LUMMIGU-793566 format. One line per 2 residues: number of its first residue (from 1); their letters; for each residue x negated, z negated, y negated of C-alpha. Coordinates in pm, 1 decimal. Layout:
N
NUM	A	X,Z,Y ~ ...
% end
This chain:
330
1	MN	919.3,-454.4,3422.9 ~ 842.3,-734.6,3537.3
3	TQ	755.5,-1001.5,3313.6 ~ 486.9,-1320.7,3397.9
5	IR	352.6,-1597.0,3236.4 ~ -88.7,-1622.9,3355.3
7	MK	-335.7,-1919.4,3203.7 ~ -517.7,-1757.2,2921.1
9	RH	-735.9,-2036.8,2941.7 ~ -905.0,-2356.8,3042.8
11	PK	-676.4,-2655.8,2820.9 ~ -874.1,-2885.3,2643.9
13	GM	-701.1,-3222.9,2674.0 ~ -333.2,-3170.2,2681.6
15	VT	-158.0,-2835.1,2758.0 ~ -49.1,-2620.8,2441.1
17	PE	147.9,-2327.8,2462.2 ~ -200.3,-2134.0,2311.6
19	DF	-317.9,-2234.3,2666.1 ~ -65.7,-1964.4,2796.2
21	EI	-0.4,-1593.3,2757.8 ~ 324.2,-1361.6,2841.2
23	TK	209.6,-1024.3,3021.0 ~ 444.2,-762.1,3158.4
25	SD	392.5,-507.5,3485.9 ~ 577.3,-234.3,3625.0
27	LP	727.4,-358.3,3949.4 ~ 559.6,-308.7,4248.9
29	EL	584.2,-22.3,4537.3 ~ 707.9,-202.6,4885.1
31	KE	528.6,-145.5,5205.4 ~ 661.5,-180.2,5559.1
33	GE	742.1,-536.8,5613.1 ~ 811.2,-668.4,5262.0
35	AL	1088.1,-740.4,5028.8 ~ 1149.7,-739.8,4622.7
37	VR	1286.5,-1052.0,4484.3 ~ 1452.4,-1134.3,4168.0
39	NQ	1375.6,-1503.6,4065.9 ~ 1610.2,-1713.6,3972.1
41	YL	1460.2,-2103.1,3932.5 ~ 1130.9,-2175.9,3880.1
43	SL	1007.0,-2545.2,3953.2 ~ 742.2,-2666.0,3763.5
45	DP	546.8,-2970.6,3898.6 ~ 263.1,-3191.1,3779.7
47	YM	11.2,-3028.2,4020.4 ~ 58.3,-2728.0,3826.6
49	RP	-188.6,-2967.9,3577.4 ~ -460.4,-3019.1,3767.5
51	RM	-526.4,-2667.9,3890.6 ~ -562.8,-2513.2,3517.9
53	DP	-895.3,-2728.6,3506.3 ~ -1213.7,-2537.7,3676.4
55	IR	-1342.5,-2858.2,3865.6 ~ -1347.4,-2831.0,4315.4
57	SY	-1001.5,-2948.0,4467.3 ~ -767.1,-2885.7,4726.1
59	AE	-689.0,-2534.3,4562.5 ~ -889.0,-2297.7,4400.6
61	PL	-905.6,-2414.9,4014.0 ~ -697.3,-2082.2,3811.2
63	KP	-934.3,-1874.0,3619.8 ~ -786.2,-1727.6,3280.7
65	GE	-588.1,-1449.6,3294.1 ~ -450.9,-1560.2,3703.4
67	LM	-30.6,-1591.6,3690.5 ~ 93.2,-1952.5,3658.3
69	PG	184.7,-2095.9,4063.1 ~ 488.1,-2251.9,4118.6
71	GT	761.5,-2257.8,4341.5 ~ 1092.9,-2036.1,4319.4
73	VG	1402.3,-1949.0,4483.3 ~ 1568.2,-1592.8,4435.3
75	EV	1724.0,-1346.8,4608.5 ~ 1624.7,-1044.3,4780.2
77	IE	1707.1,-690.8,4596.8 ~ 1515.8,-416.2,4786.8
79	SR	1370.9,-491.5,5120.5 ~ 1154.1,-338.7,5373.5
81	EP	1145.7,-576.4,5638.1 ~ 1497.6,-610.8,5867.3
83	AL	1470.3,-1001.6,5896.4 ~ 1500.6,-1014.1,5507.4
85	PK	1774.9,-738.3,5399.9 ~ 1927.2,-689.0,5091.2
87	GT	2099.6,-1033.4,4959.3 ~ 1914.2,-1259.3,5184.1
89	LV	1807.3,-1633.1,4953.1 ~ 1459.9,-1732.4,5006.6
91	AA	1194.3,-2013.8,4863.7 ~ 882.7,-1860.0,4816.0
93	GL	587.3,-1963.4,4561.8 ~ 604.9,-1667.2,4354.8
95	GW	504.3,-1811.3,4031.3 ~ 596.8,-1815.5,3725.8
97	QH	742.6,-1436.4,3687.0 ~ 1075.0,-1266.7,3703.3
99	YG	1036.2,-1075.7,4024.1 ~ 782.8,-1110.0,4338.3
101	VI	691.8,-946.3,4676.4 ~ 711.3,-1132.7,4981.1
103	NK	714.0,-1156.3,5348.2 ~ 878.9,-1328.2,5669.0
105	TT	551.4,-1541.5,5658.2 ~ 517.5,-1596.3,5300.3
107	AR	931.0,-1717.0,5211.9 ~ 1176.3,-1968.6,5400.1
109	VL	1511.5,-1822.8,5416.1 ~ 1806.3,-2073.4,5263.1
111	DP	2168.3,-2158.1,5388.0 ~ 2378.0,-2235.5,5122.1
113	AM	2594.2,-2459.0,5379.7 ~ 2266.3,-2687.3,5337.7
115	GS	2334.2,-2746.5,4955.4 ~ 2271.5,-2577.2,4568.6
117	TS	1992.8,-2308.2,4588.7 ~ 1819.3,-2525.7,4338.9
119	AA	1747.2,-2810.1,4543.3 ~ 1588.5,-2588.9,4775.1
121	LG	1283.7,-2665.7,4495.6 ~ 1349.6,-3040.6,4480.0
123	VL	1492.1,-3259.3,4723.2 ~ 1560.2,-3002.6,5001.0
125	GM	1259.3,-2837.9,4892.8 ~ 917.0,-3020.3,4820.5
127	TG	1019.5,-3285.4,4640.1 ~ 1159.6,-3412.2,4894.2
129	VT	943.1,-3337.5,5238.0 ~ 706.5,-3500.2,4998.6
131	AH	891.9,-3842.9,4928.6 ~ 991.3,-3846.2,5296.7
133	YG	663.4,-3793.5,5467.4 ~ 461.1,-3977.4,5216.2
135	LL	687.3,-4329.7,5244.0 ~ 773.9,-4271.6,5628.7
137	EL	506.9,-4102.8,5773.8 ~ 229.3,-4296.5,5571.2
139	AK	358.4,-4585.7,5450.2 ~ 565.4,-4697.0,5690.8
141	PK	780.2,-4981.3,5519.9 ~ 984.1,-5251.1,5717.0
143	AG	1328.4,-5340.9,5649.3 ~ 1306.4,-5645.7,5414.9
145	ET	966.4,-5583.7,5195.2 ~ 917.4,-5462.9,4882.4
147	VV	869.9,-5103.5,4836.5 ~ 752.6,-5045.8,4435.6
149	VT	795.7,-4667.9,4285.5 ~ 606.5,-4522.9,3993.0
151	AA	775.3,-4229.4,3841.3 ~ 1095.8,-4362.1,3947.4
153	SG	1326.1,-4142.8,3757.2 ~ 1153.2,-3848.3,3893.5
155	AV	1212.1,-3588.2,4103.3 ~ 922.5,-3757.4,4368.2
157	GG	997.4,-4129.9,4272.3 ~ 1408.4,-4075.1,4264.5
159	VV	1394.8,-3987.9,4660.9 ~ 1160.0,-4193.1,4768.1
161	GQ	1323.5,-4481.0,4629.7 ~ 1663.3,-4415.2,4813.4
163	IA	1503.1,-4336.4,5130.0 ~ 1372.4,-4687.7,5108.1
165	KL	1715.1,-4798.7,5073.5 ~ 1799.1,-4651.8,5312.9
167	KG	1574.5,-4830.1,5550.3 ~ 1663.0,-5152.4,5418.1
169	CR	1401.1,-5258.4,5134.0 ~ 1406.3,-5398.3,4814.8
171	VV	1305.4,-5108.1,4588.0 ~ 1163.9,-5171.5,4248.9
173	GI	1127.7,-4878.2,4019.8 ~ 921.8,-4822.0,3739.7
175	AG	1018.3,-4524.6,3480.6 ~ 989.3,-4494.0,3089.8
177	GA	1235.3,-4612.1,2871.6 ~ 1572.7,-4792.8,2916.2
179	EK	1822.4,-4465.2,2997.9 ~ 1585.7,-4368.0,3260.9
181	CR	1597.0,-4725.4,3407.9 ~ 1946.2,-4725.4,3391.0
183	YV	1987.8,-4436.1,3601.9 ~ 1727.0,-4555.4,3852.9
185	VE	1914.2,-4871.9,3888.6 ~ 2321.5,-4752.7,3875.6
187	EL	2305.1,-4426.1,3985.6 ~ 1990.7,-4423.0,4254.0
189	GF	2077.4,-4745.0,4392.7 ~ 1739.3,-4946.2,4346.3
191	DV	1738.0,-5305.0,4328.8 ~ 1563.0,-5307.5,3983.4
193	CV	1363.2,-5109.9,3739.6 ~ 1113.4,-5210.4,3544.7
195	DY	1050.7,-4995.2,3171.2 ~ 655.2,-4979.1,3098.4
197	RA	623.8,-4918.3,2773.9 ~ 886.4,-5285.0,2716.7
199	PD	576.8,-5497.9,2558.5 ~ 652.0,-5751.2,2843.6
201	FE	593.4,-5521.6,3100.8 ~ 318.6,-5705.7,3338.7
203	EQ	581.0,-6046.4,3315.8 ~ 902.4,-5838.9,3331.6
205	LA	723.4,-5663.7,3737.5 ~ 571.1,-6004.7,3839.9
207	AA	928.5,-6134.3,3784.1 ~ 1048.5,-5865.5,3949.1
209	TP	825.9,-5873.5,4264.2 ~ 829.7,-6264.3,4365.4
211	NY	720.3,-6164.1,4690.2 ~ 434.2,-5941.0,4608.2
213	VD	468.6,-5559.4,4679.6 ~ 419.2,-5439.1,5049.5
215	VL	454.4,-5041.8,5023.7 ~ 334.5,-4814.3,4626.2
217	FE	458.3,-4493.9,4651.1 ~ 207.2,-4422.6,4366.8
219	NV	295.2,-4091.8,4093.9 ~ 165.8,-4222.7,3808.2
221	GG	-257.2,-4424.8,3816.2 ~ -395.1,-4589.7,3472.0
223	PI	-289.3,-4890.0,3370.6 ~ 69.0,-4863.1,3559.5
225	LD	-115.9,-4888.1,3842.9 ~ -351.1,-5165.3,3802.3
227	AV	-78.2,-5341.3,3699.4 ~ 103.1,-5308.6,4018.4
229	LQ	-212.6,-5397.4,4200.1 ~ -253.9,-5762.5,4065.3
231	RI	106.2,-5788.2,4254.9 ~ -26.2,-5585.2,4548.2
233	AD	43.2,-5792.6,4909.7 ~ -198.0,-5865.7,5175.6
235	HA	-211.1,-5546.8,5416.8 ~ -8.1,-5370.6,5158.5
237	RI	68.1,-4957.0,5229.2 ~ -24.2,-4743.0,4953.5
239	AL	79.8,-4347.7,4902.2 ~ -142.1,-4202.4,4639.0
241	CG	111.2,-3914.9,4538.6 ~ 10.8,-3843.7,4240.2
243	NV	-214.8,-3967.2,3875.2 ~ 41.2,-3773.4,3653.1
245	SQ	-79.7,-3986.5,3374.2 ~ -512.9,-3864.6,3383.4
247	YN	-409.8,-3530.2,3437.3 ~ -457.5,-3453.6,3056.3
249	AK	-689.0,-3749.3,2962.1 ~ -1023.0,-3576.7,2830.5
251	EP	-1161.2,-3878.4,2989.4 ~ -1051.6,-4071.4,3312.8
253	YG	-908.8,-4446.0,3329.2 ~ -1034.7,-4478.2,3658.1
255	VK	-882.9,-4804.4,3869.0 ~ -1012.6,-5098.9,3710.8
257	GL	-781.8,-5367.9,3962.3 ~ -999.8,-5210.5,4281.9
259	RQ	-1115.9,-5521.2,4401.1 ~ -750.8,-5595.5,4460.6
261	LL	-761.0,-5346.9,4708.3 ~ -997.2,-5548.5,4892.2
263	MH	-903.7,-5881.4,4841.2 ~ -583.3,-5801.4,4999.9
265	RV	-669.3,-5562.8,5223.0 ~ -469.9,-5287.0,5121.7
267	TV	-449.8,-4915.6,5326.9 ~ -425.7,-4615.1,5094.1
269	YA	-303.7,-4291.4,5206.4 ~ -415.4,-3972.8,4980.9
271	FV	-235.9,-3649.1,5077.8 ~ -47.8,-3354.6,4977.4
273	IA	229.2,-3199.8,5148.9 ~ 83.2,-2855.5,5120.6
275	DH	-173.3,-3012.7,5461.4 ~ 143.5,-3095.7,5660.8
277	RE	390.2,-2755.7,5673.2 ~ 460.5,-2861.1,6024.2
279	YW	587.6,-3155.4,5914.9 ~ 880.7,-3007.1,5676.4
281	PK	1137.6,-2899.2,5961.3 ~ 1209.3,-3225.1,6032.6
283	AL	1207.1,-3378.0,5692.6 ~ 1483.6,-3148.2,5591.6
285	GE	1678.1,-3182.5,5842.1 ~ 1711.2,-3547.5,5779.1
287	LS	1735.7,-3497.8,5412.6 ~ 2016.7,-3250.4,5394.1
289	VW	2219.5,-3495.9,5629.1 ~ 2149.4,-3763.4,5426.0
291	LK	2260.6,-3532.8,5104.5 ~ 2610.1,-3412.3,5334.7
293	EG	2652.1,-3742.5,5411.8 ~ 2629.0,-3884.5,4953.0
295	KI	2359.3,-4114.8,5026.7 ~ 2082.7,-3941.2,4872.9
297	KF	2174.9,-3769.8,4516.3 ~ 1976.5,-3602.6,4244.7
299	KE	1912.8,-3502.6,3877.3 ~ 1783.2,-3217.2,3740.5
301	DV	1701.1,-3064.9,3426.9 ~ 1681.0,-2714.1,3379.6
303	AD	1546.4,-2536.8,3096.7 ~ 1697.5,-2182.0,3026.3
305	DL	1447.6,-1859.2,3061.0 ~ 1159.2,-1793.0,3192.5
307	LN	972.9,-1741.3,2837.6 ~ 1038.7,-2125.7,2809.6
309	AP	833.3,-2186.5,3097.2 ~ 548.2,-2342.2,2902.6
311	DA	743.0,-2591.9,2705.4 ~ 944.1,-2718.3,2963.5
313	FI	552.6,-2781.2,3133.2 ~ 472.5,-2954.1,2845.1
315	RM	768.2,-3150.1,2818.5 ~ 734.5,-3279.0,3169.7
317	LT	364.6,-3387.3,3154.9 ~ 463.2,-3656.6,2870.7
319	GK	751.7,-3758.8,3002.4 ~ 1060.7,-3616.0,2801.9
321	NF	1219.1,-3448.6,3111.0 ~ 1491.3,-3631.1,3286.9
323	GK	1502.4,-3544.0,3656.2 ~ 1358.2,-3219.9,3889.0
325	QL	1176.6,-3012.4,3629.9 ~ 1326.3,-2648.9,3661.2
327	VK	1303.1,-2284.5,3477.0 ~ 1600.3,-2070.7,3540.9
329	VG	1457.7,-1749.3,3549.2 ~ 1693.1,-1521.9,3495.7
% end
């Protein structure tokens, strides 16, 4: 039997466990050109939350009863496709379930020599490619510039800051809590990290950006974005990757510092990495080299068992996870 987790209803504000339902079904019969995968890890990512709202977006919103989407890595256990023999490790988008069906166009065959299997959902997957593309292709930081990264201890933000350091930038992270800030500086090598929960957050941010902010890699939105906009430099670039603080909000916060964009002639690049599949090989090639050389580090927060995915998802959306949020499916 295949256990699946589906969206039961559209959430009203913050996601709750009652917004999901568990179903079971027989394993599918394979057609020619298909392979059956037993999932090992499931990636939980902030983009899944907006998919649960019935609003127009870059992807069709989920309907009640549909399988929750998500990146997965797993092993082929049965195959009718010669290019995907039994035992092949693959990354795919099979969602919140134990088993799924792929073909050679819907899966990426993994090379274990490139890194751990789970890394294919993080630094060597969508997370890493998002960081690489948003920073290097869009924001294009120059050596000596100040780069600010929100959600700096998160899966994307942590990679962004390390790449920016490799490019010779001064890197300022923003994260929630002293433990995460220590990790960002001591483990990931950021120059400084500011705790947005601190009562003097804006004063600390100003002290950390004496030459203002040339590049902002934005993952959070809300008051944190407005605080950074008060420190924005002339002709700065913003890579707008996420807005996680607003995904569960009943009333949107908006952007109160919008005038700063005009006053300082700021360029904002809003992007979704799914639009740029052709970029993945370039990014993964560089990221795998940096990982092998020890120039990039990453942290995983792994929940055990597929049935715990809803709780882990809620923890991630409320900032209680530490690093890339995964679920060990088996």
